[in-house]
C-alpha positions as CSV (number, residue, x, y, z in Angstrom):
1,X,-0.8,24.2,-6.8
2,X,-3.0,21.2,-6.8
3,X,-4.6,20.1,-3.1
4,X,-3.8,16.6,-2.3
5,X,-6.2,16.0,-0.1
6,X,-9.3,13.3,0.7
7,X,-12.1,14.1,2.9
8,X,-14.7,10.9,2.7
9,X,-13.8,7.8,0.8
10,X,-17.2,8.6,-1.3
11,X,-16.1,11.9,-2.7
12,X,-15.5,11.9,-6.6
13,X,-11.7,10.3,-7.2
14,X,-10.0,12.8,-9.8
15,X,-6.3,11.2,-8.9
16,X,-4.6,8.4,-7.6
17,X,-0.9,6.5,-7.7
18,X,-0.3,3.2,-8.6
19,X,2.9,1.1,-8.9
20,X,3.3,-2.2,-11.2
21,X,4.9,-4.8,-9.4
22,X,8.4,-5.0,-11.1
23,X,11.3,-6.8,-10.5
24,X,11.3,-5.9,-6.5
25,X,8.5,-8.1,-6.5
26,X,10.7,-11.4,-7.3
27,X,11.5,-12.0,-3.9
28,X,8.3,-12.1,-2.4
29,X,7.3,-14.7,-5.1
30,X,10.0,-17.0,-4.0
31,X,10.0,-16.8,-0.4
32,X,6.2,-15.4,0.2
33,X,5.9,-15.3,3.9
34,X,9.0,-13.5,5.7
35,X,7.5,-10.8,2.4
36,X,3.8,-11.0,4.0
37,X,2.6,-12.5,0.9
38,X,0.0,-14.8,0.9
39,X,1.3,-17.0,-1.7
40,X,3.8,-17.2,-5.0
41,X,2.4,-15.8,-8.3
42,X,3.5,-14.7,-12.0
43,X,4.8,-10.9,-12.2
44,X,3.7,-10.8,-16.0
45,X,0.2,-11.9,-15.5
46,X,-0.1,-9.7,-12.0
47,X,1.5,-6.7,-14.4
48,X,-1.2,-7.2,-17.2
49,X,-3.8,-7.4,-14.3
50,X,-2.8,-4.3,-12.8
51,X,-2.9,-2.4,-16.4
52,X,-6.4,-3.5,-16.9
53,X,-7.1,-1.6,-13.2
54,X,-5.3,1.3,-14.6
55,X,-7.0,1.1,-18.1
56,X,-10.6,0.9,-15.8
57,X,-9.3,4.0,-13.9
58,X,-8.8,6.0,-16.8
59,X,-12.0,4.7,-18.6
60,X,-13.6,6.4,-15.6
61,X,-11.7,9.5,-15.9
62,X,-9.6,8.9,-13.2
63,X,-5.8,10.6,-13.7
64,X,-3.5,7.6,-12.9
65,X,-0.7,8.8,-11.8
66,X,2.8,6.3,-11.4
67,X,4.9,6.3,-8.7
68,X,8.2,6.6,-10.7
69,X,6.3,9.8,-12.6
70,X,5.6,11.5,-9.4
71,X,9.4,11.1,-7.9
72,X,10.9,12.2,-11.4
73,X,8.8,15.1,-11.4
74,X,10.3,16.4,-8.7
75,X,13.9,15.7,-10.0
76,X,14.2,13.0,-6.4
77,X,16.0,10.3,-8.2
78,X,19.4,12.1,-7.9
79,X,18.9,11.6,-4.4
80,X,17.4,8.2,-3.9
81,X,19.9,6.6,-6.6
82,X,22.1,8.0,-3.9
83,X,21.2,5.4,-1.6
84,X,22.5,2.7,-4.1
85,X,26.1,1.8,-2.8
86,X,28.7,0.9,-5.4
87,X,31.6,-1.4,-3.3
88,X,34.8,-2.7,-4.8
89,X,36.4,-6.2,-4.4
90,X,40.2,-6.3,-5.5
91,X,40.0,-3.1,-7.7
92,X,43.0,-0.8,-7.3
93,X,42.3,2.1,-5.4
94,X,43.1,4.3,-8.2
95,X,40.8,3.3,-10.3
96,X,38.3,3.3,-7.9
97,X,36.9,6.5,-8.1
98,X,36.9,7.1,-11.8
99,X,34.7,3.6,-12.0
100,X,32.1,5.2,-9.4
101,X,31.9,8.1,-11.6
102,X,30.9,6.3,-14.6
103,X,28.8,3.9,-13.0
104,X,26.9,7.1,-11.2
105,X,26.5,8.8,-14.7
106,X,25.1,5.5,-15.9
107,X,22.7,5.0,-12.9
108,X,21.0,8.9,-14.0
109,X,21.0,7.7,-17.3
110,X,18.4,4.9,-16.9
111,X,14.3,4.9,-17.4
112,X,12.7,6.4,-14.8
113,X,11.1,3.0,-13.7
114,X,14.1,0.9,-14.1
115,X,15.9,4.0,-11.5
116,X,12.9,2.9,-8.9
117,X,13.2,-0.8,-9.5
118,X,16.7,-0.6,-8.7
119,X,16.3,1.5,-5.4
120,X,13.4,-0.7,-4.0
121,X,15.6,-3.7,-4.8
122,X,17.9,-1.9,-2.1
123,X,21.0,-2.6,-4.5
124,X,24.5,-2.4,-3.8
125,X,26.5,-2.3,-7.0
126,X,29.8,-4.5,-6.5
127,X,32.9,-4.3,-9.1
128,X,35.0,-6.9,-9.3
129,X,39.0,-6.7,-10.2
130,X,40.3,-9.3,-12.5
131,X,41.0,-12.7,-12.0
132,X,44.2,-12.9,-14.3
133,X,47.5,-13.5,-13.5
134,X,50.0,-10.9,-13.7
135,X,49.7,-7.4,-16.2
136,X,46.2,-7.8,-17.4
137,X,46.9,-5.2,-20.7
138,X,49.9,-7.1,-21.3
139,X,48.3,-10.6,-21.5
140,X,45.2,-9.1,-23.2
141,X,46.7,-6.5,-25.5
142,X,44.3,-3.8,-26.4
143,X,42.1,-4.7,-23.7
144,X,41.5,-2.0,-21.0
145,X,41.1,-3.4,-17.3
146,X,37.8,-2.7,-17.1
147,X,36.7,-4.7,-19.8
148,X,38.3,-7.4,-17.5
149,X,36.6,-6.6,-14.3
150,X,33.5,-8.3,-13.1
151,X,30.3,-6.9,-11.4
152,X,27.3,-8.2,-9.8
153,X,24.0,-6.7,-7.9
154,X,23.2,-7.5,-4.5
155,X,19.8,-6.8,-3.4
156,X,19.5,-6.3,0.2
157,X,15.1,-7.4,1.5
158,X,13.7,-5.8,-1.8
159,X,10.5,-4.4,-1.1
160,X,7.9,-6.9,-2.8
161,X,5.0,-5.0,-1.4
162,X,5.6,-1.5,-3.2
163,X,2.5,-1.9,-5.7
164,X,0.5,-2.0,-2.1
165,X,0.6,2.3,-2.6
166,X,-1.8,2.7,0.0
167,X,0.2,1.7,2.9
168,X,3.0,4.2,3.1
169,X,1.3,7.3,3.3
170,X,-2.5,8.3,4.1
171,X,-3.9,10.9,2.5
172,X,-6.7,13.2,4.9
173,X,-8.3,16.3,4.5
174,X,-5.5,18.4,5.9
175,X,-3.1,16.8,3.0
176,X,-0.2,13.9,2.5
177,X,1.0,11.8,5.7
178,X,3.9,9.7,6.1
179,X,3.2,6.5,7.5
180,X,5.6,4.4,9.6
181,X,4.8,0.8,8.8
182,X,5.6,-2.1,11.4
183,X,7.3,-4.8,9.7
184,X,11.3,-4.2,8.1
185,X,10.2,-5.7,5.5
186,X,7.8,-2.2,3.9
187,X,10.1,0.3,5.8
188,X,11.8,1.5,3.0
189,X,9.1,2.2,1.3
190,X,8.0,5.2,3.4
191,X,11.7,7.1,1.9
192,X,10.2,6.4,-1.5
193,X,6.9,7.8,-0.7
194,X,8.4,11.0,0.8
195,X,10.5,11.5,-2.4
196,X,7.1,11.5,-4.4
197,X,5.2,14.0,-2.3
198,X,8.3,16.2,-2.4
199,X,8.0,15.4,-6.3
200,X,4.5,16.4,-6.8
201,X,3.5,18.6,-3.4
202,X,6.3,19.9,-2.0
203,X,5.6,19.2,1.2
204,X,3.6,16.9,3.7
205,X,1.5,17.7,7.2
206,X,2.6,15.1,9.3
207,X,5.8,12.5,9.1
208,X,4.8,9.4,12.1
209,X,7.8,8.8,14.4
210,X,10.0,5.6,13.2
211,X,9.0,4.0,16.5
212,X,5.1,4.8,16.5
213,X,3.5,2.0,13.7
214,X,0.7,3.1,10.8
215,X,-0.3,2.2,7.9
216,X,-2.3,3.7,5.1
217,X,-4.9,1.0,4.9
218,X,-6.1,1.5,8.1
219,X,-7.2,4.5,7.5
220,X,-10.8,5.4,5.7
221,X,-12.5,9.1,5.9
222,X,-16.1,9.5,6.2
223,X,-16.7,13.5,6.1
224,X,-17.4,14.8,9.7
225,X,-15.7,11.7,11.0
226,X,-12.6,9.4,10.3
227,X,-11.8,5.6,11.0
228,X,-8.4,4.9,12.0
229,X,-7.8,0.8,12.7
230,X,-5.9,0.2,15.5
231,X,-4.5,-3.2,17.0
232,X,-6.4,-4.4,20.1
233,X,-5.6,-2.5,23.4
234,X,-6.0,-5.5,25.4
235,X,-3.8,-8.3,25.1
236,X,-2.0,-7.4,22.3
237,X,1.6,-8.8,23.2
238,X,0.6,-12.1,20.6
239,X,-1.8,-9.4,18.0
240,X,1.0,-8.1,16.0
241,X,-1.3,-5.7,13.8
242,X,-0.1,-2.9,12.0
243,X,-1.2,0.1,13.6
244,X,-0.8,1.2,16.9
245,X,-3.0,3.2,19.5
246,X,-0.2,5.4,20.0
247,X,0.2,6.2,16.5
248,X,-3.3,7.1,15.9
249,X,-3.4,9.5,19.0
250,X,0.1,10.9,17.6
251,X,-1.5,12.1,14.2
252,X,-5.0,13.3,16.7
253,X,-2.3,15.5,18.5
254,X,-1.1,17.1,15.4
255,X,-4.2,17.8,13.9
256,X,-3.5,15.3,11.0
257,X,-7.3,14.4,9.7
258,X,-9.2,17.1,9.4
259,X,-12.6,15.3,10.7
260,X,-14.9,16.8,13.7
261,X,-14.8,13.2,15.1
262,X,-12.0,10.8,14.9
263,X,-13.1,7.0,15.9
264,X,-9.9,4.3,16.1
265,X,-11.5,1.2,15.7
266,X,-9.9,-1.9,17.2
267,X,-9.0,-4.7,14.9
268,X,-11.5,-7.6,16.0
269,X,-9.2,-10.2,16.7
270,X,-11.0,-12.6,18.8
271,X,-14.1,-12.3,16.7
272,X,-11.6,-13.3,13.5
273,X,-10.5,-16.3,15.3
274,X,-14.5,-17.4,16.4
275,X,-15.5,-16.4,12.8
276,X,-12.5,-19.3,11.8
277,X,-13.4,-21.7,13.9
278,X,-17.0,-21.9,12.8
279,X,-16.2,-22.1,9.4
280,X,-13.5,-24.9,10.3
281,X,-10.1,-22.7,9.4
282,X,-7.4,-22.5,10.8
283,X,-5.7,-19.2,9.4
284,X,-3.7,-16.2,10.4
285,X,-5.8,-13.9,12.1
286,X,-3.2,-11.2,12.1
287,X,-2.7,-11.0,8.3
288,X,-6.5,-11.7,7.3
289,X,-7.4,-8.5,9.5
290,X,-4.1,-6.4,8.7
291,X,-5.6,-3.3,8.2
292,X,-9.0,-2.0,8.4
293,X,-10.0,-2.3,4.7
294,X,-9.3,-6.2,4.9
295,X,-13.0,-6.5,6.7
296,X,-14.1,-3.3,6.2
297,X,-15.1,-0.4,3.9
298,X,-17.3,2.3,2.6
299,X,-18.9,2.4,-1.1
300,X,-21.3,5.4,-0.5
301,X,-22.4,7.9,2.0
302,X,-24.2,5.9,4.3
303,X,-23.3,2.5,3.2
304,X,-20.5,0.6,4.4
305,X,-19.7,-3.0,3.1
306,X,-18.0,-5.4,6.1
307,X,-18.0,-8.8,7.6
308,X,-21.0,-8.5,10.0
309,X,-19.4,-10.6,12.9
310,X,-16.5,-8.3,13.4
311,X,-18.3,-5.2,12.6
312,X,-20.4,-5.9,15.4
313,X,-17.7,-7.3,17.7
314,X,-15.4,-4.9,18.5
315,X,-15.1,-1.8,20.2
316,X,-14.0,1.9,19.0
317,X,-12.7,4.7,20.8
318,X,-14.4,7.9,19.8
319,X,-12.2,11.7,19.7
320,X,-14.1,14.5,19.5
321,X,-12.3,17.9,18.4
322,X,-12.9,21.4,20.3
323,X,-10.7,24.2,20.5
324,X,-7.8,22.6,22.2
325,X,-7.8,19.5,20.5
326,X,-9.3,16.1,20.5
327,X,-10.3,14.4,23.5
328,X,-11.9,10.4,24.1
329,X,-15.2,10.9,24.1
330,X,-16.4,7.4,24.7
331,X,-15.9,3.6,23.9
332,X,-18.5,1.7,22.4
333,X,-19.4,-1.0,19.9
334,X,-18.5,0.0,16.4
335,X,-21.9,-1.4,14.7
336,X,-23.4,0.9,17.0
337,X,-21.4,4.2,16.4
338,X,-22.7,3.2,12.7
339,X,-26.0,2.7,13.1
340,X,-25.8,5.9,15.1
341,X,-25.0,7.5,12.0
342,X,-27.3,6.0,9.8
343,X,-25.0,3.8,7.8
344,X,-26.3,0.8,6.3
345,X,-23.8,-2.5,6.7
346,X,-23.8,-5.0,3.7
347,X,-22.8,-8.2,4.7
348,X,-19.8,-10.1,3.7
349,X,-19.8,-13.6,2.8
350,X,-16.6,-15.8,4.7
351,X,-15.6,-17.2,1.4
352,X,-15.0,-13.6,0.1
353,X,-13.3,-12.0,2.9
354,X,-10.2,-11.8,0.9
355,X,-11.6,-9.1,-1.4
356,X,-14.8,-8.3,-0.8
357,X,-13.7,-5.2,0.7
358,X,-11.0,-4.6,-0.8
359,X,-12.6,-2.3,-3.6
360,X,-11.9,1.5,-4.4
361,X,-14.6,3.7,-4.4
362,X,-14.9,6.1,-6.9
363,X,-17.5,8.5,-6.1
364,X,-20.6,8.3,-3.8
365,X,-22.4,4.7,-4.3
366,X,-19.8,4.0,-7.3
367,X,-17.0,1.6,-6.5
368,X,-13.9,-0.5,-8.6
369,X,-14.3,-4.1,-6.9
370,X,-12.5,-6.7,-7.4
371,X,-14.1,-10.2,-8.1
372,X,-13.5,-13.8,-8.4
373,X,-12.9,-15.7,-10.9
374,X,-14.4,-18.9,-12.8
375,X,-11.9,-21.3,-14.5
376,X,-11.8,-19.6,-17.8
377,X,-10.9,-16.2,-16.2
378,X,-14.0,-14.3,-16.0
379,X,-16.0,-13.2,-13.1
380,X,-18.0,-15.8,-11.4
381,X,-21.3,-14.2,-10.3
382,X,-22.1,-17.5,-7.5
383,X,-18.4,-16.4,-5.9
384,X,-19.1,-12.9,-5.8
385,X,-22.5,-12.7,-3.7
386,X,-21.2,-9.0,-2.2
387,X,-21.0,-7.4,-5.7
388,X,-24.5,-8.8,-6.3
389,X,-25.5,-7.3,-2.6
390,X,-24.2,-3.8,-2.8
391,X,-25.6,-3.5,-6.7
392,X,-29.1,-4.3,-5.0
393,X,-28.3,-1.6,-2.6
394,X,-27.9,1.1,-5.5
395,X,-24.0,0.7,-5.8
396,X,-22.6,1.1,-9.3
397,X,-20.0,-1.6,-9.8
398,X,-17.1,-1.2,-12.5
399,X,-16.2,-2.3,-14.7
400,X,-19.6,-3.9,-16.5
401,X,-21.2,-4.7,-12.9
402,X,-18.8,-7.3,-12.1
403,X,-15.8,-6.0,-11.4
404,X,-11.8,-7.1,-12.4
405,X,-10.4,-10.3,-11.1
406,X,-6.8,-9.9,-9.8
407,X,-6.2,-13.6,-8.9
408,X,-2.5,-13.1,-9.3
409,X,-2.4,-9.5,-7.8
410,X,-4.0,-10.4,-4.4
411,X,-1.5,-13.2,-4.1
412,X,0.5,-10.6,-2.6
413,X,-2.4,-10.7,0.1
414,X,-4.4,-7.4,-1.0
415,X,-6.7,-6.0,-3.5
416,X,-7.5,-2.8,-5.4
417,X,-8.1,-0.7,-2.4
418,X,-4.6,-1.6,-0.9
419,X,-2.8,-1.0,-4.4
420,X,-3.8,2.5,-4.9
421,X,-3.4,6.2,-2.9
422,X,-6.0,8.8,-3.7
423,X,-3.9,11.7,-4.5
424,X,-7.2,13.7,-4.5
425,X,-10.9,13.4,-3.7
426,X,-13.4,16.6,-4.8
427,X,-16.6,16.7,-2.6
C-alpha cells in the first residue's frame, strides 16, 4: 500500500489531492462574509483556473487525485449519502417507503462528482404531496400519484470552502491527521476528508477532537523540524484564528508529527495590524493571517518566503522530543529561530501579501506559484516582485517562470497552497 507521508515541504511532491469548486461554492459567492470568502466570483471562471492548476501539476509529473475519486475508490459514498435526508410533506405514509427506496437508488446511480456536490451542500430532499382536490388518479386518468407530487432540495450551510483542500487534514511524516476547523462553516469538511482517507489509506494517524481547533494551512514540515501556526497566547479573546495551542499540543502528545523539533508559531496579529496601519489600510487581520501559509512558506531547504515584518515580530514555542515525548524547551523570536537553522528569508511586498506565500512547493527549489495578472489576464511582472526575488535566489517558478493568475479562485481567500493536499512527498 502507498504510504501517504510528508517529512518536508521541499521534498518531491509525488501525488496531491484537489477538488474543483462545484455548486456547493455558490453559497459563498452569493453571501461571501459568513462563508469566509473575500468577495464573490464566477464559478465557471474559477473552474477554468483550477483546471490550469491541475494541468500544470500533471505537466510537472505530479499525480493528481480528485477528492471524489479518493472517496469512491473505497466505496465511501454509500455511507456519505446516508447523511442526505429525505423528508415528506403531505405524502401518505403507505407510499413513503417506496419513494425513499426509489430516491436512495437514484442517489447511488449519480456520477461521483454529483454525489460529492450533493453531500457538500448538506442536502435534504423533500417530496411534497399533490395539491389537487379529490382522487388524483381519477382526475388525471393514467397518471401515477408520483407524477403529481412535487420535490425540492434544501441546502443547509453548503461547504463553500471545500475547494481549499489543505485545511480539513494534515499530512505529516507519520501519515494523515484529520483536522478540526474552528468555524462551523468548515466543520462538515472533516467527514468528507475522513471518507477520502479511508478510501485510499484505510486509516489515519490521529483525529483531533472537535472541541480543539487546528487546520491544515497552519502546518509546514521542514525535515528535522516542523512548524505549526497557532493563535496568539496572550490577549487572544479578540483574535479568533484557526489553530489553538491546545490542539497543537494534543498532536504533540500523540506524536503525530514525526519531527525532532516542533515549533508553534504565534500568529503575528499585532505586527500585522501595525503593518496595515503603516500602509494606510484597515483590513481584517484575523483573515489576512488566518493560517501560517498566508504569510509564510518554504520554497527550498534553507529558503523561506515570508512577510519580513511578521516573521521578525512574533514568537515561536520550541518543543523537542526524547524518549518521554515532547517537552517545551524555550520561546524565542521566529526570525531568529529560522536564521539559527541557516534559513534565508525572501521578503514579500505588502501589496502582494494575498498570494505571494501561498505557492505549492514541488521539490527542493521548485514551486508552483500564484501571480497577479494585468488587464489582459497575463502575469504582470511589476506586481509579482516576490516571484522575481525567488528566481534571483535560484528558485524555479512554474509555469514559465511566471506562475498562474488565479484572480477568481483567490476571491475565496486562499491560493494554490490552500487548494492542495499533498498525499505523498518523496525525500
